[in-house]
C-alpha positions in Angstrom: 8.3 36.0 -17.6 8.9 33.2 -19.7 8.5 33.3 -23.7 5.4 31.7 -25.0 4.0 29.8 -27.7 6.0 31.2 -30.6 9.2 29.1 -29.0 7.0 25.9 -28.9 7.7 23.2 -31.4 5.1 23.6 -34.1 2.6 21.0 -35.0 3.1 18.1 -37.3 0.0 18.5 -39.4 -1.7 21.2 -41.2 -5.2 19.3 -41.2 -7.7 21.2 -39.1 -10.0 19.3 -37.2 -13.3 20.2 -36.0 -13.3 21.6 -32.8 -15.9 23.5 -30.8 -15.8 25.5 -27.4 -16.8 21.8 -25.1 -18.3 21.8 -21.6 -16.9 22.5 -18.2 -17.8 19.0 -16.9 -17.1 16.0 -16.3 -13.1 16.9 -15.7 -10.9 14.7 -17.8 -11.2 13.3 -21.4 -15.0 12.0 -22.4 -16.5 10.8 -25.8 -19.5 13.5 -26.5 -21.3 13.6 -29.8 -18.5 11.7 -32.1 -15.7 13.7 -30.3 -14.1 13.6 -27.1 -14.5 16.6 -25.0 -11.4 17.7 -22.8 -11.9 20.0 -19.6 -9.1 20.6 -17.0 -8.7 22.9 -13.8 -6.6 25.6 -13.8 -7.4 28.9 -11.4 -4.3 31.4 -12.2 -3.5 30.2 -15.9 -3.7 32.7 -18.5 -3.9 30.5 -21.6 -4.2 27.2 -22.4 -3.0 24.4 -25.5 -4.0 20.8 -26.0 -2.0 18.9 -27.9 -2.4 15.4 -29.6 0.5 13.4 -30.2 1.1 9.8 -32.7 3.7 8.5 -30.5 4.8 8.1 -27.0 8.3 9.3 -27.9 7.4 12.2 -30.4 9.1 15.3 -30.1 6.0 17.5 -31.6 2.2 17.2 -31.7 0.1 16.3 -34.5 -2.3 19.3 -33.4 -2.1 21.8 -31.5 -5.6 24.1 -30.0 -5.8 27.0 -28.2 -8.1 27.3 -25.5 -8.7 31.2 -24.7 -9.8 32.3 -21.8 -12.7 34.1 -23.7 -14.2 31.3 -25.2 -12.6 28.2 -23.3 -13.0 29.3 -19.7 -16.1 28.3 -17.6 -15.0 29.7 -13.8 -11.8 27.9 -13.2 -12.3 25.3 -15.9 -10.7 25.4 -19.2 -12.4 23.1 -22.5 -12.2 22.2 -25.1 -14.2 19.8 -27.8 -12.8 18.0 -30.3 -14.1 15.9 -33.6 -13.3 12.5 -34.2 -11.0 11.5 -31.4 -11.2 8.1 -29.8 -9.6 5.6 -27.3 -5.5 5.8 -27.9 -5.6 9.0 -28.6 -2.4 10.4 -26.7 -2.8 14.4 -25.6 -1.3 16.5 -23.0 -1.5 20.2 -22.1 0.7 23.0 -21.8 -0.2 26.3 -19.4 1.2 29.5 -19.5 1.0 31.7 -16.9 2.9 33.7 -13.9 6.1 32.3 -13.2 6.5 34.1 -9.9 7.8 31.4 -7.4 7.4 33.7 -4.4 3.7 34.2 -5.2 3.6 30.0 -5.6 3.3 30.2 -9.3 5.5 28.1 -11.7 3.9 28.4 -14.7 6.3 27.0 -17.7 4.8 26.6 -21.3 7.7 24.7 -22.2 7.0 21.8 -20.3 4.2 19.3 -21.3 1.6 18.5 -19.0 -0.3 15.6 -17.7 -3.9 15.8 -17.1 -4.9 15.2 -13.4 -7.7 12.9 -14.7 -5.7 10.6 -16.9 -6.6 7.5 -17.0 -3.6 6.1 -18.7 -0.2 7.6 -19.8 2.6 6.3 -21.7 5.4 4.7 -20.1 8.6 5.4 -20.9 11.6 4.4 -19.7 13.4 7.6 -19.6 11.0 10.5 -18.3 12.2 14.0 -18.2 14.0 14.6 -14.8 16.7 17.0 -16.3 16.5 19.7 -13.2 19.5 22.3 -14.1 19.5 22.1 -17.8 19.1 26.0 -20.0 17.8 27.4 -16.3 16.3 30.5 -16.6 19.3 32.8 -16.1 17.2 35.6 -14.3 15.6 32.7 -12.1 16.5 32.7 -8.2 19.2 30.3 -7.0 16.6 28.2 -5.6 14.2 27.6 -8.8 16.5 25.7 -10.9 13.7 23.5 -11.8 12.7 26.0 -14.5 14.2 25.5 -18.0 13.3 26.6 -21.3 13.9 23.3 -22.8 11.0 21.6 -24.5 10.4 17.8 -23.3 7.8 16.7 -25.1 10.2 14.1 -26.6 11.1 12.6 -23.1 7.4 13.6 -21.2 5.0 10.6 -20.9 1.5 11.9 -22.8 -1.7 11.0 -21.3 -3.9 8.2 -23.0 -7.8 8.4 -23.5 -9.3 5.3 -22.5 -12.5 3.5 -23.0 -14.5 4.2 -20.4 -17.3 1.8 -18.7 -17.3 -1.1 -20.8 -20.1 -3.1 -19.3 -18.0 -5.2 -17.1 -19.0 -3.2 -14.2 -22.3 -5.0 -13.7 -20.5 -7.5 -11.6 -21.2 -7.3 -7.8 -18.2 -6.4 -5.9 -17.3 -9.1 -3.1 -18.5 -7.1 -0.1 -16.4 -9.7 2.0 -17.4 -8.8 6.2 -13.5 -7.4 7.9 -14.6 -10.4 10.4 -13.8 -13.1 7.4 -10.9 -11.0 5.3 -7.4 -12.0 5.5 -5.2 -9.6 3.3 -1.8 -10.5 1.7 0.2 -7.8 0.6 2.4 -8.2 -2.0 4.2 -5.9 -5.0 2.7 -6.6 -8.6 6.0 -6.9 -10.2 8.3 -8.4 -7.6 5.8 -11.4 -6.8 6.3 -12.6 -10.2 9.2 -11.4 -11.8 11.8 -13.8 -10.5 12.4 -16.8 -13.1 11.2 -19.2 -10.2 8.0 -17.8 -10.0 7.6 -19.7 -13.0 4.8 -17.9 -14.8 4.5 -16.5 -19.0 4.2 -12.7 -17.5 6.7 -12.6 -15.3 6.1 -8.8 -13.2 2.8 -7.9 -15.0 -0.8 -7.8 -13.5 -1.1 -11.3 -15.9 1.4 -13.0 -14.1 -0.6 -12.5 -11.0 -3.3 -13.7 -12.6 -1.4 -16.9 -13.1 -0.5 -17.1 -9.5 -4.7 -16.9 -7.9 -4.8 -20.8 -7.7 -1.6 -20.8 -5.4 -3.2 -17.6 -3.2 -6.9 -19.8 -3.2 -4.7 -22.5 -2.1 -3.0 -20.6 0.6 -6.5 -19.3 1.7 -6.2 -15.5 1.7 -9.4 -13.4 0.9 -7.9 -10.0 -0.1 -4.6 -8.7 -1.8 -3.4 -5.7 -0.8 -1.6 -4.2 -4.1 1.7 -2.3 -3.8 1.1 1.5 -5.6 0.0 0.8 -9.1 -0.8 4.7 -9.6 1.7 5.4 -12.6 5.1 6.4 -11.2 8.8 6.5 -12.9 10.7 4.0 -11.9 14.0 5.7 -13.3 13.7 9.1 -11.2 16.5 7.9 -9.2 20.0 9.0 -9.6 22.2 6.4 -7.5 23.4 3.1 -7.7 24.1 0.2 -6.0 27.4 1.3 -4.3 28.3 -3.0 -4.0 27.3 -3.8 -7.4 27.6 -0.5 -9.7 23.8 -1.3 -11.2 21.4 1.4 -11.0 18.7 1.9 -8.4 15.3 2.4 -9.1 12.0 3.4 -7.6 10.8 0.0 -7.1 8.2 0.5 -4.8 6.0 3.1 -6.4 5.3 5.9 -3.5 5.5 8.8 -5.9 2.3 9.0 -8.1 2.7 11.2 -11.2 -1.1 10.5 -12.0 -3.6 9.5 -9.7 -6.0 7.2 -11.8 -3.4 6.1 -14.2 -2.6 2.5 -14.5 1.2 1.8 -14.1 2.5 0.8 -17.8 4.9 -0.9 -17.0 2.9 -3.9 -15.1 1.3 -4.7 -18.2 2.4 -7.1 -20.3 0.1 -6.3 -23.7 1.6 -2.4 -23.5 1.4 0.8 -22.1 -1.1 2.8 -24.2 -4.4 1.9 -22.6 -3.7 -1.8 -22.6 -2.7 -1.2 -19.1 -6.3 -0.8 -18.2 -7.6 -3.7 -19.7 -5.3 -5.7 -18.3 -6.0 -4.0 -15.1 -9.5 -4.8 -15.4 -9.1 -8.7 -16.3 -6.5 -9.2 -13.3 -9.7 -7.9 -11.1 -12.5 -9.9 -12.4 -9.8 -13.2 -12.2 -9.7 -11.9 -8.2 -13.1 -12.1 -7.5 -14.5 -15.0 -9.8 -11.6 -16.5 -7.4 -13.3 -15.2 -4.2 -10.5 -12.6 -3.7 -11.1 -8.8 -2.9 -8.7 -6.3 -4.7 -7.4 -3.6 -2.0 -4.8 -1.0 -3.5 -2.6 0.7 -1.8 -2.9 4.5 -2.6 -0.6 7.9 -2.3 -2.8 11.0 -2.5 0.0 13.0 0.2 2.7 14.5 -2.0 3.1 13.5 -6.2 7.0 12.9 -7.9 6.9 16.5 -8.5 9.1 16.6 -5.8 10.6 19.9 -4.1 11.3 23.3 -5.9 14.1 21.6 -7.5 11.4 18.9 -9.0 10.4 18.3 -12.4 7.1 19.9 -14.0 5.2 17.1 -14.9 1.0 17.9 -14.2 0.0 19.9 -11.1 3.1 22.3 -10.3 2.5 23.5 -14.1 -1.8 23.6 -14.3 -1.9 25.4 -10.5 0.8 25.1 -8.0 -0.4 27.4 -4.9 -3.9 25.5 -5.2 -2.4 21.6 -5.4 0.6 21.9 -2.8 1.0 23.2 0.7 3.2 26.3 0.2 5.5 27.5 2.9 5.7 31.2 4.5 8.5 32.0 1.6 6.3 30.0 -1.5 9.0 29.4 -3.5 9.5 26.3 -1.1 7.2 23.6 -0.4 5.6 21.9 3.1 6.9 18.8 3.5 4.7 16.6 6.0 5.8 13.4 3.6 9.7 12.9 3.6 9.5 13.4 -0.4 9.9 17.3 -0.8 5.6 18.1 -1.4 2.9 17.6 0.5 -0.4 17.8 -1.6 -3.3 20.6 -0.5 -5.9 18.3 0.7 -8.3 20.7 2.7 -8.4 22.8 -0.8 -11.8 22.1 -2.0 -10.4 21.3 -5.6 -7.8 18.8 -4.2 -10.6 16.7 -2.8 -12.9 16.8 -5.4 -9.7 15.2 -7.4 -8.9 12.6 -4.8 -12.5 11.5 -4.5 -12.8 11.4 -8.4 -9.9 9.0 -8.4 -11.4 6.9 -5.5 -14.4 6.9 -7.2 -13.1 5.8 -10.7 -11.0 2.6 -9.2 -13.7 1.5 -7.1 -16.7 2.0 -10.1 -14.6 1.6 -13.1 -11.9 -0.3 -12.1 -13.9 -2.6 -9.6 -11.5 -2.6 -6.5 -12.8 -3.1 -3.4 -11.0 -1.1 -1.0 -7.8 1.3 -0.4 -5.0 1.3 1.9 -4.1 5.4 2.3 -0.2 5.6 2.5 1.0 8.6 5.3 -3.0 8.6 5.9 -2.4 11.6 8.5 -1.5 14.1 5.6 -4.5 14.3 4.6 -6.2 15.5 7.9 -3.8 18.6 7.9 -4.7 22.2 6.9 -3.0 25.2 5.6 -0.6 25.6 7.6 0.3 21.7 8.7 -2.0 21.4 12.0 -3.8 18.0 12.1 -7.5 18.5 11.6 -10.2 17.7 14.6 -12.6 16.5 11.5 -10.7 17.0 8.4 -12.8 17.9 5.3 -11.3 15.3 2.7 -11.7 12.4 5.2 -15.2 13.2 6.1 -16.2 13.4 2.9 -14.0 9.7 1.6 -15.8 8.3 4.6 -19.7 10.0 3.7 -19.5 9.2 0.1 -22.5 7.2 -0.9 -20.4 5.7 -3.6 -17.6 4.3 -1.4 -19.8 3.5 1.4 -19.1 -0.6 1.4 -15.7 0.1 0.0 -13.1 -0.9 2.6 -10.9 1.8 4.1 -7.2 1.2 5.4 -5.4 4.3 7.1 -1.7 4.1 7.8 -2.7 6.5 10.9 0.8 8.4 11.0 3.1 10.9 8.6 6.5 12.0 8.4 6.1 15.0 10.9 4.9 13.4 13.7 1.3 12.8 13.3 1.3 9.4 14.6 -2.7 8.6 15.1 -3.1 5.0 15.7 -6.0 4.2 17.6 -7.7 8.1 17.0 -8.0 8.3 13.5 -10.7 9.9 12.2 -14.0 8.0 12.2 -15.4 4.2 12.6 -15.6 4.2 8.5 -11.4 3.4 9.0 -9.7 0.7 10.1 -5.9 1.1 10.7 -2.9 -0.6 9.9 -2.1 -1.4 13.5 2.2 -0.1 14.1 1.3 -0.6 17.8 0.5 -4.5 16.8 3.7 -5.0 15.5 6.0 -3.6 18.0 4.4 -5.3 21.0 4.1 -8.4 19.3 7.6 -8.5 17.9 9.1 -7.3 21.2 7.3 -9.7 23.4 8.5 -12.6 21.3 12.1 -11.4 21.3 11.8 -11.4 25.3 11.5 -7.5 26.0 10.7 -7.3 29.9 7.6 -6.0 31.0 5.3 -7.0 27.6 3.1 -9.2 28.9 -0.1 -6.6 29.5 0.7 -5.2 26.0 0.8 -8.3 23.8 -2.5 -9.8 25.8 -4.1 -6.4 24.6 -2.8 -7.0 20.9 -4.2 -10.2 21.2 -7.6 -9.3 22.3 -8.2 -7.0 19.2 -6.2 -3.4 20.7 -9.6 -2.5 22.6 -7.3 -0.4 24.5 -6.4 1.7 21.0 -10.3 1.6 19.8 -12.8 0.8 21.9 -13.2 4.3 23.6 -13.9 5.8 19.9 -16.3 3.8 19.4 -14.7 1.2 16.9 -14.5 -2.4 17.1 -11.7 -5.0 16.2 -12.2 -4.7 12.4 -10.4 -1.2 12.9 -7.4 -3.2 13.8 -5.2 -4.2 10.8 -2.9 -7.0 12.5 0.3 -7.1 11.1 3.8 -8.3 12.1 5.7 -7.7 8.9 4.9 -4.9 5.4 6.7 -3.9 2.7 8.2 -1.2 4.8 10.8 -3.0 7.2 12.0 -6.5 7.9 10.9 -9.4 6.4 9.6 -12.3 9.0 12.3 -14.3 7.8 15.0 -11.7 8.5 13.1 -10.4 11.6 15.3 -13.8 13.3 17.7 -13.6 11.4 19.6 -10.0 11.8 20.0 -8.0 14.7 20.9 -4.9 12.5 19.4 -3.3 9.2 21.6 -4.3 6.5 20.7 -1.2 3.6 24.2 -0.7 1.9 22.8 -1.7 -1.3 20.6 1.5 -0.9 23.4 3.5 -1.7 22.6 5.9 1.7 25.3 4.6 3.8 22.7 2.5 5.8 21.0 5.9 7.3 17.7 5.0 5.7 15.1 2.7 7.1 14.2 2.8 11.3 16.5 1.5 13.7 13.8 0.1 15.8 13.1 -3.4 14.2 13.0 -5.1 17.7 14.5 -7.9 15.9 17.1 -10.5 16.9 19.4 -12.8 15.7 20.2 -15.4 17.9 23.7 -16.1 17.7 24.6 -15.2 13.9 23.9 -11.9 11.4 22.3 -13.3 8.6 21.8 -16.9 7.3 24.1 -19.8 9.2 24.5 -23.2 9.3 24.1 -23.9 13.1 21.2 -26.4 13.4 20.4 -24.8 16.8 20.1 -21.0 15.6 17.9 -22.4 12.8 16.2 -24.3 14.9 15.0 -21.1 17.4 14.4 -19.2 14.2 11.9 -21.1 12.8 10.8 -22.1 16.1 10.2 -17.8 16.5 8.4 -17.8 12.7 6.1 -19.7 13.3 5.4 -18.4 16.8 4.7 -14.7 15.3 2.6 -16.2 12.6 0.5 -18.3 14.9 0.2 -15.3 17.1 -1.2 -13.0 13.9 -3.8 -15.5 13.0 -5.3 -15.9 16.9 -5.4 -12.5 17.4 -8.7 -10.6 16.9 -9.1 -8.0 14.8 -7.8 -8.6 10.5 -4.5 -10.2 9.9 -2.4 -9.0 7.1 0.7 -11.4 6.2 3.2 -10.0 3.9 3.9 -11.6 0.4 6.6 -14.5 0.7 6.9 -14.8 4.7 5.1 -18.2 4.2 8.2 -19.1 2.7 10.5 -17.2 4.3 11.5 -14.7 1.5 14.6 -12.6 2.6 15.9 -9.0 1.9 19.4 -10.2 3.1 18.6 -8.1 6.1 17.5 -4.9 3.9 14.3 -3.1 5.4 13.8 -0.5 3.3 14.2 -1.9 -0.1 12.1 0.8 -2.3 15.1 1.1 -4.4 15.7 -3.0 -4.9 14.0 -4.2 -8.6 15.9 -7.3 -7.8 16.2 -10.4 -5.8 16.5 -8.5 -2.6 13.1 -7.1 -3.6 11.4 -10.0 -5.0 9.9 -13.4 -4.3 12.3 -16.3 -5.0 10.1 -19.0 -5.0 12.7 -22.0 -4.8 12.5 -20.6 -0.8 8.7 -22.3 -1.4 10.3 -26.0 -1.5 13.2 -25.1 1.2 10.2 -23.8 3.7 7.8 -25.9 2.6 7.1 -26.5 6.5 6.6 -23.1 7.0 4.0 -23.1 4.2 2.0 -25.7 5.2 1.7 -24.1 8.9 0.3 -20.9 7.4 -1.9 -22.6 5.0 -3.1 -24.8 8.2 -3.5 -21.6 10.1 -5.7 -20.0 7.5 -7.8 -22.8 7.4 -8.0 -23.0 11.8 -9.4 -19.5 11.7 -11.8 -19.9 9.2 -13.1 -23.2 10.7 -13.4 -21.2 14.6 -15.7 -18.9 14.6 -13.9 -17.8 18.1 -11.3 -16.1 16.3 -13.4 -14.1 13.9 -16.2 -12.9 15.4 -17.1 -9.2 15.5 -16.7 -7.2 18.5 -14.5 -7.4 21.5 -14.1 -10.2 23.7 -16.6 -10.1 27.1 -15.5 -11.0 30.2 -17.2 -14.5 30.0 -16.0 -15.2 25.9 -12.0 -14.8 27.0 -10.7 -15.7 30.3 -7.0 -15.2 31.1 -4.9 -18.5 31.9 -1.4 -18.1 34.3 0.8 -20.3 34.4 0.9 -22.7 37.0 -3.0 -22.0 37.3 -1.9 -18.9 39.2 -3.5 -15.4 38.5 -1.2 -13.9 35.8 0.7 -11.0 37.1 0.7 -8.3 34.7 3.0 -5.7 36.3 5.4 -8.5 36.7 8.6 -7.3 34.1 9.9 -10.6 34.0 6.8 -12.7 33.3 6.6 -14.1 30.1 3.6 -16.3 29.5 0.0 -16.6 29.5 -3.0 -18.2 27.8 -6.4 -17.9 27.4 -9.5 -19.5 27.3 -12.0 -18.7 24.5 -15.5 -20.0 25.7 -16.9 -21.8 22.9 -18.4 -20.5 20.2 -20.5 -23.3 17.6 -19.6 -26.0 19.6 -15.7 -25.1 19.6 -13.8 -24.4 22.7 -10.2 -22.9 22.1 -7.5 -22.6 24.4 -4.5 -20.2 23.4 -1.1 -20.5 25.1 1.9 -18.3 24.6 5.6 -18.5 26.5 8.6 -16.5 25.1 10.2 -17.4 28.2 13.4 -19.6 28.1 12.1 -22.2 30.2 9.1 -24.6 30.2 5.9 -23.3 31.6 3.0 -25.8 32.7 -0.7 -24.3 32.5 -3.5 -26.2 34.1 -6.3 -26.1 31.7 -10.1 -25.8 31.5 -12.1 -28.5 32.2 -15.0 -29.9 29.9 -18.1 -30.5 30.2 -20.1 -34.2 27.7 -16.7 -36.2 28.3 -15.0 -34.2 25.4 -11.4 -33.5 25.6 -8.9 -31.4 24.9 -6.7 -32.1 21.4 -3.5 -30.5 20.5 -3.8 -28.6 17.3 -0.8 -26.4 17.1 2.3 -26.6 18.9 5.4 -24.4 17.6 7.6 -26.7 20.2 7.2 -29.8 17.8 9.1 -30.6 14.3 6.9 -30.6 11.0 4.4 -31.9 10.2 3.9 -32.3 14.0 4.0 -28.9 14.6 0.4 -27.9 13.1 -3.0 -30.6 12.3 -5.8 -30.3 10.3 -8.7 -29.7 12.1 -10.2 -33.2 12.4 -6.5 -34.9 12.6 -5.7 -32.9 15.9 -4.6 -35.7 19.0 -5.9 -35.9 22.0 -3.9 -34.6 24.9 -2.3 -37.9 27.1 -3.6 -35.4 29.9 -6.3 -33.5 30.1 -5.4 -31.4 32.9 -2.6 -29.3 31.9 -0.5 -28.7 29.2 3.3 -28.2 29.5 4.5 -25.5 27.1 8.4 -25.4 26.1 10.3 -22.5 26.0 9.9 -19.6 23.3 7.0 -21.6 21.9 3.0 -21.2 21.2 0.0 -23.6 20.7 -3.5 -23.8 20.0 -5.6 -26.7 22.2 -9.1 -27.2 20.8 -12.2 -28.9 22.1 -14.7 -30.1 19.6 -18.6 -31.7 19.9 
């Protein structure tokens, strides 16, 4: 057993503060009768302490309060009321109990613990990630995470924040899925580069400065990569090329589920980050843009049995995590060292509390769940038919109108695209990504799969009662190549990550068209530009919900890195100089988004009927779906609000002629877009689309796509 309170740093003040036993609910810190009531869960602890701090780097608390079980415990909840506390107060917990990893318990009173309900924590440059310092000589070799060295000076502290400030009376956006266009971005990387020309680079306030740009582009929602607090300094590796330290840039390793990342705040990290985040959400809403958060509930920053004790491990390891039969070790369905025990009622309540907090008090409009399949596994790791957590989220009354997006797979083979839980959930459609990439790369036998993705992936969703709104269509995301790199590199180039280029997927379905990386060859560059436009056109005319990776509209590059999770530099950032260089692509995207908004047939709810969508084969012949060499197809979308649309695609190396449907009332087909034309003739505003010279047919150039329209 480890030593207990006598070894802890003494409080820095002898002044007494009035306390009372407090109440068990609600969990977390809450203002109550002239003070703050604090409540935290632990089933197996024998004693807890609440500590109050003055400064983030203090090694000793100002005050320490013992929560004796006979007075301060109701069931498994430990609670205390402290007079006079107010927002801005720093605090943390310590917990004592058995250190018996073989039984799943890892209590260690030498570690200051974060409150799982904390809504802000102090952000430090160096967190306590020491693993083998002061190791208990009696601890098993596999349990080197135990240390008697007190970590208060280098551990983050929780911050009591102001709750329910009145702004929550504003109504949420609630934009229908059929009208939603998502733009995925990284809060820091979007404005960190000097070329972003913002006053507050890399912050929530910097995003506010870019709202006019996003409004002009036409997107209706931003999907923010993780803003839950994490430690960007947790990596110990260096870039083998430059020698610079590598950082956890993406943030898929949360230290607190409800805490806004202080590193993204321009004003400070002792509660100011909460206000700045709220200001950002308010500004987006005033601009008509929804805010979707990429959230991580499947694992935590505490890692495997060698990892740090930050919160959950020190409060009740056996409740919060899935453990192996040898309970010293963690089940790992996430590839990060641990897996949250999402089927446990206490853990389910914590995750629901977090989701409700982000919705009710922070006003976010939706969530994208990282590795969501993990949340449907039981204690043995089996995928459940009706996972209790996912069922509760789907039917929670507070979350009823919130957008829910699942990354419907995990790191242990749980691939559920097309079958993820109930109709309530939309999904990142990984099949759309792969099939569209392979079609435009020219892979044989992709015609049928491409057509299915174009028409909303009914083959994946219709049999479960879902509609096209369940398909979040994307070709690129933070995870993988950018669109520029997809047409510029045949292989990944992740050497800068320090993992010998072994990390990141090899299934990129990319092509370099004759040179690996940047080139001055005008022919190669012309093909690449055309292919970029082909992918973008496909994305925005496909049935479902389009998601654009931030920066693809100006051909952001990661220099061939398809796993830039540790690149907090120009590899991972948006370099806005490219906006001028690739203004033609930016204009193309803006016009595509405008076209999608203007043409109801591209965005109506429900799958296409046979009358609403008619497939067109080259040369007026039936489509040869089974022909592995067939690489061209078209479709006619019958009139919706008086607008008829023909979409044409040719991924082959030679021109293809299409016979066009005839039009009544002396109307004519007009060329809205054709990627074989140079800018600005590649796309036209709706009312400026030129009539075709030949109304009966249209010839497509090699590796090109087109939109033809007929208006009243």
